[in-house]
C-alpha positions in Angstrom: 0.2 -0.2 0.3 2.7 2.5 0.9 4.6 1.9 -2.5 1.0 2.6 -4.4 0.8 5.5 -2.4 4.6 6.7 -3.3 4.0 6.2 -7.2 0.8 8.1 -6.9 2.6 10.8 -5.3 5.6 11.2 -7.1 3.6 10.6 -10.5 1.2 13.7 -9.5 4.3 15.8 -8.7 6.1 15.1 -11.8 2.4 15.7 -13.7 2.3 19.2 -12.0 6.0 20.2 -12.6 5.8 19.0 -16.2 3.0 21.1 -17.3 4.5 24.3 -15.4 8.2 23.8 -15.8 9.5 21.1 -17.8 7.3 21.4 -20.9 8.0 25.4 -21.3 11.6 24.5 -21.1 11.3 21.8 -23.5 9.5 24.2 -26.2 12.3 26.7 -25.6 15.1 23.8 -26.8 12.3 22.2 -29.5 11.4 25.7 -31.4 14.9 26.8 -31.6 16.2 22.8 -33.3 12.7 22.5 -35.2 11.1 25.6 -35.6 9.5 26.2 -39.2 9.4 30.5 -39.5 6.4 31.6 -41.4 6.8 33.0 -44.9 5.4 36.5 -44.2 4.6 39.1 -46.9 4.1 42.5 -45.6 2.3 43.7 -48.8 -0.2 40.6 -48.9 -3.8 42.2 -48.1 -6.8 40.0 -48.5 -10.3 40.8 -48.1 -11.1 40.6 -44.4 -14.3 40.4 -42.7 -14.4 41.0 -38.8 -17.1 39.0 -37.1 -18.1 40.6 -33.9 -20.8 38.6 -31.8 -22.6 40.6 -29.7 -25.5 40.5 -27.0 -26.4 44.1 -25.3 -23.4 45.7 -26.2 -24.7 49.4 -26.5 -22.1 50.8 -24.0 -19.0 49.8 -26.5 -20.6 48.7 -29.8 -19.9 52.5 -31.3 -16.7 52.3 -30.0 -15.8 48.9 -31.5 -17.3 49.9 -34.9 -14.9 53.4 -34.9 -12.1 51.1 -33.8 -12.4 48.4 -36.8 -12.8 51.4 -39.2 -9.7 53.3 -38.3 -7.3 50.2 -38.7 -4.8 50.4 -41.3 -6.1 48.6 -43.8 -7.2 49.3 -47.5 -11.2 50.2 -47.2 -12.2 48.2 -49.8 -10.7 45.1 -48.5 -12.4 45.4 -44.9 -15.7 44.8 -43.9 -17.8 44.1 -40.5 -20.2 41.4 -39.4 -22.5 42.1 -36.3 -24.3 39.0 -34.9 -26.9 40.1 -32.6 -28.0 37.4 -30.0 -31.4 38.9 -29.6 -30.2 41.7 -27.9 -32.5 44.2 -26.0 -30.7 47.1 -25.7 -30.0 49.8 -28.6 -26.9 47.8 -29.9 -28.6 47.1 -32.9 -30.1 51.0 -33.0 -26.3 51.9 -32.8 -25.3 49.7 -35.4 -27.8 50.6 -38.4 -27.2 54.0 -37.6 -23.7 53.9 -39.5 -25.7 53.3 -42.6 -22.6 52.0 -44.0 -22.4 49.2 -47.0 -19.4 47.7 -45.3 -21.3 47.2 -41.8 -23.6 44.0 -41.9 -26.1 43.5 -39.3 -27.7 39.7 -38.4 -30.1 39.3 -35.9 -30.5 35.8 -34.4 -34.5 34.8 -34.4 -33.4 33.0 -31.2 -31.1 33.3 -28.3 -28.3 30.8 -29.5 -25.2 32.2 -27.6 -21.6 33.0 -29.1 -21.3 29.6 -30.9 -24.4 29.9 -32.3 -24.0 33.5 -33.8 -20.4 31.9 -35.3 -21.8 29.1 -36.9 -24.6 31.1 -38.4 -22.5 34.3 -39.3 -19.3 33.0 -40.5 -20.7 31.0 -43.9 -22.2 34.7 -44.8 -19.2 36.5 -44.5 -17.8 37.4 -47.9 -14.2 37.8 -47.4 -11.0 35.4 -47.6 -10.1 35.8 -44.1 -12.6 36.0 -41.1 -11.3 37.9 -37.9 -13.0 37.0 -34.6 -13.3 39.4 -32.1 -15.2 40.7 -29.1 -17.0 43.8 -28.6 -14.9 44.9 -25.6 -11.5 43.8 -27.3 -9.8 47.3 -28.8 -7.2 46.9 -31.5 -4.4 48.7 -32.3 -4.2 50.6 -35.8 -1.7 48.2 -37.3 -2.9 45.0 -35.9 -4.7 43.6 -38.7 -1.8 44.0 -41.2 0.3 41.9 -38.6 -2.2 39.0 -38.6 -2.9 39.1 -42.4 0.7 39.2 -43.7 0.9 35.2 -41.9 -1.6 34.1 -44.4 0.9 34.8 -47.2 2.4 31.3 -46.3 -0.2 28.7 -47.7 0.7 26.3 -44.9 -1.1 29.0 -42.2 -4.9 28.5 -41.7 -5.3 30.6 -38.7 -3.3 33.4 -36.6 -3.9 34.3 -32.9 -3.5 38.0 -32.1 -2.3 39.1 -28.7 -4.7 40.5 -26.0 -3.9 42.7 -23.1 -6.1 43.0 -20.3 -6.7 46.6 -18.7 -8.3 47.9 -15.6 -9.3 51.5 -14.6 -6.7 51.1 -11.6 -3.7 49.0 -11.3 -4.2 46.3 -8.5 -2.9 42.8 -7.5 -5.5 40.9 -9.9 -4.5 42.8 -12.9 -0.8 42.1 -11.8 -1.6 38.3 -11.6 -3.4 37.8 -14.8 -0.7 39.9 -16.9 1.8 37.6 -15.4 -0.2 34.7 -16.7 -0.7 36.2 -20.2 2.8 36.6 -20.5 3.4 33.2 -19.7 0.7 31.9 -22.2 1.7 34.2 -24.9 5.5 32.7 -25.1 4.3 29.2 -25.2 1.5 29.9 -27.9 4.7 31.6 -30.1 7.1 28.6 -29.4 4.1 26.1 -30.2 3.5 28.1 -33.3 7.2 27.8 -34.2 7.0 24.1 -34.0 3.6 23.7 -36.0 0.7 25.4 -34.2 -0.6 27.0 -31.1 -3.3 24.7 -29.6 -5.4 27.7 -28.6 -6.3 31.6 -29.4 -6.9 34.5 -27.0 -11.0 34.3 -27.4 -11.4 37.9 -28.6 -8.8 38.4 -31.4 -8.2 35.6 -34.0 -8.3 35.0 -37.5 -8.7 31.7 -40.1 -9.2 31.2 -43.7 -12.8 31.5 -44.6 -12.6 28.5 -46.6 -11.5 26.5 -43.7 -14.2 27.1 -41.1 -16.2 24.5 -40.0 -19.2 25.0 -37.7 -18.6 23.9 -33.9 -21.1 21.9 -31.8 -24.0 23.8 -30.8 -23.9 23.6 -27.3 -20.1 24.7 -27.2 -19.5 26.6 -24.3 -16.9 29.3 -23.6 -14.4 27.0 -26.0 -14.6 28.4 -29.5 -10.9 29.8 -29.3 -10.1 26.1 -28.8 -12.6 24.5 -30.8 -11.9 26.5 -34.3 -8.1 26.5 -34.1 -8.2 22.7 -33.5 -10.2 22.4 -36.7 -7.9 24.2 -38.7 -5.2 21.9 -37.3 -7.4 19.0 -38.2 -7.1 20.0 -41.7 -3.3 19.9 -42.0 -3.2 23.7 -41.3 -0.8 25.8 -39.1 -2.7 28.1 -36.3 0.7 30.5 -35.3 0.4 33.1 -32.6 1.5 36.7 -33.6 3.1 38.9 -30.8 2.8 41.7 -33.1 -0.7 41.7 -33.6 -1.7 43.7 -30.5 -5.3 44.4 -28.9 -6.5 45.6 -25.5 -9.5 44.2 -23.6 -10.9 45.9 -20.5 -12.1 43.3 -17.3 -14.2 44.3 -14.6 -11.5 44.1 -12.0 -13.9 42.3 -9.6 -12.0 39.2 -8.6 -15.4 37.2 -7.9 -16.5 38.3 -11.8 -13.0 37.1 -12.9 -13.1 34.0 -10.8 -16.8 33.3 -12.4 -15.4 33.6 -15.9 -12.6 31.4 -15.0 -15.0 28.4 -14.1 -17.0 28.8 -17.3 -14.1 28.7 -19.3 -12.8 25.9 -17.2 -16.2 24.0 -17.7 -15.7 24.7 -21.7 -12.2 23.4 -21.6 -13.5 19.9 -20.3 -16.3 20.0 -22.8 -13.7 20.8 -25.4 -11.3 18.2 -24.2 -14.3 15.4 -24.8 -14.2 16.4 -28.4 -10.6 16.6 -29.0 -9.6 13.0 -28.1 -8.4 12.4 -31.4 -5.3 14.9 -30.7 -3.9 12.0 -28.1 -2.9 10.3 -31.1 1.0 10.5 -31.1 1.1 10.1 -35.2 -0.4 13.7 -34.9 3.4 14.7 -34.1 3.8 18.2 -32.5 -0.1 19.1 -32.1 -0.2 15.7 -30.1 2.8 17.2 -28.1 1.6 20.6 -27.5 -2.2 19.4 -26.7 -1.2 16.8 -24.4 1.5 18.8 -22.5 0.2 22.5 -22.7 -3.8 21.8 -22.5 -4.7 18.3 -21.1 -2.0 18.5 -18.2 -3.0 22.1 -17.6 -6.7 21.3 -17.3 -6.1 18.1 -15.4 -3.6 19.9 -13.1 -6.2 20.5 -10.4 -6.7 16.5 -9.9 -2.6 16.2 -9.4 -2.7 18.8 -6.8 -5.5 16.9 -5.3 -4.0 13.6 -5.5 -0.7 14.5 -4.5 -1.9 16.1 -1.4 -4.2 13.2 -0.2 -1.3 10.9 -0.9 1.3 13.2 1.0 -0.7 13.5 3.8 -1.2 9.7 4.1 2.7 9.3 3.7 3.4 11.7 6.5 1.3 9.8 8.9 2.2 6.0 7.7 5.9 6.4 6.0 8.9 6.4 7.7 10.8 8.8 5.9 11.0 12.3 7.1 10.7 14.0 3.5 6.8 13.4 3.2 6.3 15.5 6.6 8.5 18.0 5.3 6.8 18.1 2.1 3.3 18.3 3.7 4.2 20.8 5.8 5.7 23.1 3.0 2.7 22.1 1.0 0.3 23.2 3.8 2.5 26.4 4.1 1.8 27.0 0.3 -1.9 26.7 0.6 -2.3 28.7 3.7 0.3 31.5 2.6 -1.9 31.7 -1.0 -5.6 31.8 0.4 -4.2 34.5 3.2 -3.6 36.6 0.3 -7.2 38.6 0.1 -6.5 39.2 4.0 -3.3 40.1 3.6 -2.3 41.3 0.3 1.5 41.1 -0.4 3.2 40.8 -4.1 5.3 38.0 -2.7 2.0 35.9 -2.2 0.5 37.0 -5.2 1.6 34.5 -7.5 0.7 31.7 -5.3 -2.8 33.1 -5.0 -3.5 33.5 -8.6 -2.1 30.3 -9.3 -4.5 28.3 -6.7 -7.7 30.7 -7.8 -6.8 29.2 -11.5 -6.7 25.8 -10.4 -9.7 26.2 -7.7 -11.6 27.2 -10.8 -10.4 24.7 -13.0 -11.7 22.1 -10.4 -15.5 24.0 -10.2 -15.3 24.3 -13.7 -15.4 20.2 -14.4 -18.0 20.1 -11.7 -20.2 22.4 -13.9 -19.2 20.1 -16.9 -20.3 17.1 -15.1 -23.5 18.6 -13.9 -24.3 19.2 -17.4 -23.9 22.4 -19.7 -27.5 23.2 -20.6 -27.1 26.3 -22.8 -24.3 28.0 -24.3 -26.2 31.5 -24.3 -24.4 34.2 -22.5 -25.2 37.1 -20.5 -23.1 40.3 -20.6 -20.6 40.8 -18.3 -20.4 44.4 -16.8 -17.2 46.3 -18.2 -15.2 49.1 -17.0 
C-alpha cells in the first residue's frame, strides 16, 4: 500500500512540474532546434471580414465599430459583420445608424449564444479571411496587417493575436492576470514555431474562411480552442503573432473574474471530450503540444489533490521524514495563498493567483459534469 501511495504522489508531482516548468523549458529547446519560420509578406492584403458576436453591447459597440474602421487596412478589403444574439438594448439601433455598406448586421431569431452566432454568421461573411473578435476588444492601428501578412504562407490556416487585459486602476489581480498572459503568450509563440498553437485568445484570432467548420451548437466558452483545433485537423498551421496587439477591458472584480474562469474551465473539459483524437502520437507536434499544454494543465487540479492526499497519508504512515516535510511545505504554500486576500502582499500574489486558477478549473469540471444546458451568454459588466 505504501509503495502504491509513493507512486501516486511522485507521479502527481511530476505531472505538475512537467506542465508548468518542464514543458515550457522543452518548448524553448525544441522551437530552436525544429522551428519552422512562417513566410510572411507585408504587402499581402486579402479581403477581411471582422465578425463580432454581441448581446446587449450598447455601451461599447460604437467604440468597437469606430476602432475597426480606423485600422490601417484598405477600406475596400475590410468589412464588419455583427451578429446580435437577440439584444434587448440599443445595440442594433446604434449599428444601423452607421448606414455603411461595409457594416452588416444579422439578428438571430432566437437566443443561440456566441457559438450559434459564429456558426450562422461565419458562412455569410464575404471575405477570404474572417477575424473573430469581441465587442470590448480594441485593436491597435496596424494589428490587422500584422495578422494577415502570415496568411501569405499557404501552410498557415489561422493566426492568433495578442490581447492585453486592462483595468481602470492598477491592482494585484491585474498584475496576476498579466503574468499569466505573458506566460501563455510565450508558449503560444513557441508552439506556433514548431507547428501550431493549440488555442487562441478568444477575443482576437483569424482564420481562412474556406477552413471554417461549424462547432457543436452547445459549445460553451471554447470556440477559441475548437476552431483553431479544427484548422489543425485540416493539416494547416495555427500560429501566434505577438505583433498583432489588442486591449480588452475587464471588471477588476475578483468574483466576476473567478466565475469567468469557472465558465472557461467547464468549456475546457467539454472541448477535451471532442478533441480526443489529438491524443494520437502520430499527429506529431500538435499531439505533443495538446497533451503537454492543454490536457496536463486542465487536469492539474486533480494532480494537486492526489499529491496532497497521498502526501498526507505518507506523512503519517511512511518512515521517511521527507513526506512530513513536503506536507508541511505544501500546507504553508496553501495557507499563504489563501491568506493573500486578507493580507495582500505582492510576494504571495503568484501563489494566490495560481491557486484560484486551479480551484476555478476544479469547479469548472463540476459544472461540466452537472451538464451544460445552454451556450447563451449574459453580458459581463465592464469598466
